N, C-alpha and C positions, 0 to 999 in steps of 0.2 A: 504493500499499499504506500503510495507516494502523496506526500502533502506538499504543496508549492504556495508560498506567499507571493502574491503578485501586486505590482504597483503601477498605476497608470496617472500620469499628469502631462499628457500631450498638448491639452488646450486648456479648457476652463473647468474641467471636472477633476477634483482631488479624490482618488479612489484606490482602496486596497481590498484584497480578498484573499480567502484561503480556498484552494481547489485540491480535491481529492482524486487521484488516478485519472486525471485528464478529462473528466466527464461530470463530475459532482461537485457543485458550488456549496462549500461548507458555510462560508460567510461572504457577504459583499456589502461594502461600505461606499457610499458615493457622496461627497460634499459638493453640491452644486453651486455655481457662481452666477446663475442666470439673472438673478436680481440686481447683482453689481453691475452687469454689463447691459441690462436693459436700456438704460438711458442713452447708450451709445449706439444702439441699433446693431450691435456686433460685439465681438470680444476685443477688449483693450488689453492688448499684450503685456504691458508693463504691470497693470493691475492683476492680471490672471497670475503671473509669476509671484507677485507678493502675496497673494491670497494662498497659493500653494504652500508657501513657507509656513504660513499660520496653521494651515488645516493638516499638513502631512503627517506629523507625529500623532495627533489625536486620532486621525483616520486609521492609521495602521494599528494603533493600540486597540481600537474598537473592533477591527477585523479580527484580531487574535482573541479578544474577549469574547465575541459572539461565537467563535469556533471552539471556544473553550480549550485553547491550545497556547503554548508558549513557543519561543523561538527554538527551543530544544526538541520540539515535536516537528520542526519543519525541515524538509529534506533539500529545498533550494529556494532562492529568491529570484523572482522574475521582475523585469522592468521594461516598459517602453522606451527605446532610445531614439526612435524617429519613425515616420515623419511627424512634424508638429512644430509648435512654437519653440524657439530655442530656450528661452528663458524658463518656460514651463517644464520642458523635458529635463532640464538641468536639475530641478529640485527633486523630482521623482528619482533620477539616476543617482544622484549623490546620496539620497536616503537609502537606497537599495544597496549601493556600494557599502555604505557604512554597516548596514546590518549583516550583509554577507561577510565582510571582513571580521566584523566583531564576534559574529557567531560561528565563523568557519564553515560558512556554507557556500555551495556552488552558486554562481550568478549566471543567469539566463537572460541575455538581451533579446527582445522581441520586437519585430516590425509592427507598427501600429495597424497597418491594413492587414496583415496576416491575423492579427488578433481579432478583428472584426469578422473575418472568415470563419474563424474557429468558435465564435459564439453560437454556431450552429451545431456544434458538437456537445453542447450542455444537456445533460441527461435529467439532472434534479438540482433543486436548490432548497433552501430552508422553507420555501412555500409549497414544495411537492414535486411531483414528476413533470418534467418539461418535455422531453423527447427520449423515449426508451431506445430507439434505433439511431445509430450514427449514421450521418450522410454517406453515401456509397460513391466511390469514384468509378469512371471519371465524372466530373461535374463542371459546369459553368457557374461562376459567381458574379454577381453584380454588386459592386461596392458603391453605395450612394450616401454621401454624407455632406456636411458643409465644406469640407475641403477637398473631397475626392468624388469622382464618378469614374469608376474602371471596370472593364469586363476582363475576368481572368479564367483560363481553363485550368483546372486543377486535375491532375492525373494521379496524385498520391500525396502523402504527407510531405510537404516542402517542395513538391514538384509542380511549378506554375509556368504557364505560358501566358503572356500579356496580349490580349486581343485588341484592346482599344481603351480610350478614355476621352476625358474632356479636352477640347482645344482651346476653351477659355475658361468660363466659371463652372464651378461644380454644381450639381443639381441643387444640393442644400443652400449653396449660397445664392442661387437663382431664387429660391423659394423666400429667403430672407430679404433680398432686395425688392422683389415684387410686393411682399408683405408690407415693407416699409413705404413703397409708393402708394399702396392702397390705404394707408394710415393703420394698419392693423397692429404694428408693433414687433417685438421680438421675444422668443425665436419665431421665424416666419413659418416653419414646416407645419406645426400643430395649428397655427392660426390661420393659415391658408386652408388647410383641410376642414377646419370647422366652418370657416366662411363659405367654402365651396359646397358643404353639405346642403346650404340653403338656396344654391344658385343653379343655373342651367348651364351645363358644360358646353352646349351648342350655340350659346348666345352670341360669342364672337368667334370668327373663323381665324384663329391664331396659328402662325407657322410652327410646326412640331420641332424643326431643326434646320440649320444650314446644311447644305449638301456636303458632307464631309466622308472620310474614310467609312468602309462598311461598319466598323464597330467603334467608331469615334462618336463623340457627342458635342454638340454646340448649343449653348442655351442664350447667347448674347442677343441673337435675332428675336427670339421668344420674348425676352425681357423689354426689348425696345419696342416690340409690337404692342405689348401692354401699355407701355408709356404712351404710345401714339393714340391708343384707345381712350385713355384718359384724358388727353389733349382734346380729342375729338368731342367727348362728352361736355368738356368744359366750354368749348366754343359753341356747341348746340345750345347751351344754357346761358350763353353771353357772359360768361365769366372770365375774367383775364387769364390768360394762359401763362401761369407764373412758371410752368416747369418747361416751357420751350427753350431749347439750347443749353439745358444744363445737363450734367452727368446723371444717369440713372441713379448712381449710388446716393446723390444728394437730393433726389426728387421724392416729394412725399405730398399727400393730400392733407392739408390742415383741417382740423374738425370744423365741420359747418361751412367749409369753404364752397362746396358744390354737392348737389344730390346726385352722388356717385353709386352706380350699380355695383358695388363691392363684390356681393355674392356671385354675381354673374361672371365678373371679370376674375375672380379667384378660381371659380369652376372651370372656366374656359382655359385658364393658365394651367391649372392642374391637369386637365384633360389632355392638353397638348404635350406637357412635360412627360406624364405617365406613358402616353402611347408610344413615343420614340424610345423610351426605357425598355418597355416591355418588348416592343417589336424587335429591337436589335438583340436583346438578350435571348429571345426564342430563336432568333435566326441563328445566333452563335451556337446555341445548344444543338440545334439540328446539324449545322455544318460539322461540328466536332464531335458528334456522337455522344453527348452527355447523357447519363442515365438520370440525372437530376439537375435542377436549377436551385441555387441557394441565393438568398438575399442578405445583404449585410449592410451596416452603417445606419446612421441616424434616420435618413429618408426611408429605409426599410420598415419603419413603423407606419408609414403611410398606407392606410387601408385600401385606397383606390389602386395603388400600385400592386399590392398584394392580390387583389381581385383580378385585375387585369391580366397579371402574369398567369394566374391559375386558369384563366379563360383561354388564353392564347397557347399555352405550353402543352405539348403533347407527352410531356415527362412530368413527373412529381415536382412540385415547387415547394420548398421549405424556408423558413425564416425564424430568427430567434424571437423569443417574447419581447414585447416592447421594451421592457425594463433593461434588456441587453443589446438593443440596438444602438443606442447612444453610448458615449464613451463609458467604460467600466474596467475594473481590474479583473473580474471573474473570466473575461473572454482572454485577457493576457495570460492568465494562469493556465487556462485550457491549452493555448498555443504553446506556452513553455513547456508543458508536460510533454508534448510530443518531441520537443528539441531535446529535452532532458534525457528521455529514454532512448533517444538516437545517439546520446553521447555528446550532444553539442553544448559547449560552455563558452561563457564570455569572461574575459580577463577583467581585472580591476582597472585597466586602461581603456576600457569601453567608453566612447564619447558619444555625445548626442549628435544626431544627423537629421537636421531639420527637413532635409529634402530626400530623405532615404527612400529608394524604390523598391518595390517588392520584387520587380524583375528587372534585372539591369539591361537585358538585351531587348530592344523594342524596335 
């Protein structure tokens, strides 16, 4: 029986977890910073790293307490060392190094993207059974989050072939920016989904993507199309078009500024984004003979994406519970287990790699 203490601080969540035998989450603690960053409409990197410094020790202690374990019961310490925000990554990595060195434990560095994939391997957690059967290889994984949109062919543990990714903004970033444009707030994903539930996805004919390589994605045109629709509504109501000529990242609808069909715009945007994500994922699964499709990352929590993938896919589609879609240390511990049993270790000279790739050859 193997127990791994895992740490995740790649962005704005401070998390620690204890994982048993690569599939069972014994404890999982996540300290969120959403409220701190909400007023900025996104993550403020310096604030994120400072908050990690404050939260890291209590979070690790709480994860061990909930697991009813001490460091003497742990077999290895795992930590994400990239990709992510450099300052945030440093906090978690230094904490993991200190624990590993002080307790004489092996250190296992984990790629953040790989960790998201391995969230699909969770069998159980303190709330009960999650998924009794592990994913079957070969599979195609769609990773969609605030910082990443990637399609990966996975033929075995640590055997990846990169098929495509975003050429501009990640899907989650597009959701955040459109939510800001529509005056919904931050984080954009759940707010767009909530507004879209009340809207008509066919209300606006929005482009799903620029024409890019077969398994690449582009959301810049879709975001701009939403901005143009907002401006058109403003013009039709005789309102000053205050957003004309400004960057989408800086545009937003002031409360009471105009009678904006936010629900329909959110629904139309979500529909267009989901369609291209689902269509390309299903096409990749067919071309590469995948036996399963797995979904990972924060946007994997989107119900419309889950439903559409299941409708289109000729093979089973699986995804983690919503609590394991966003950043968490449990997925890091799961991924680390398979590295640990394969004899893969990291030295104390392990450094952060903010732009670390899952697959070097693209």
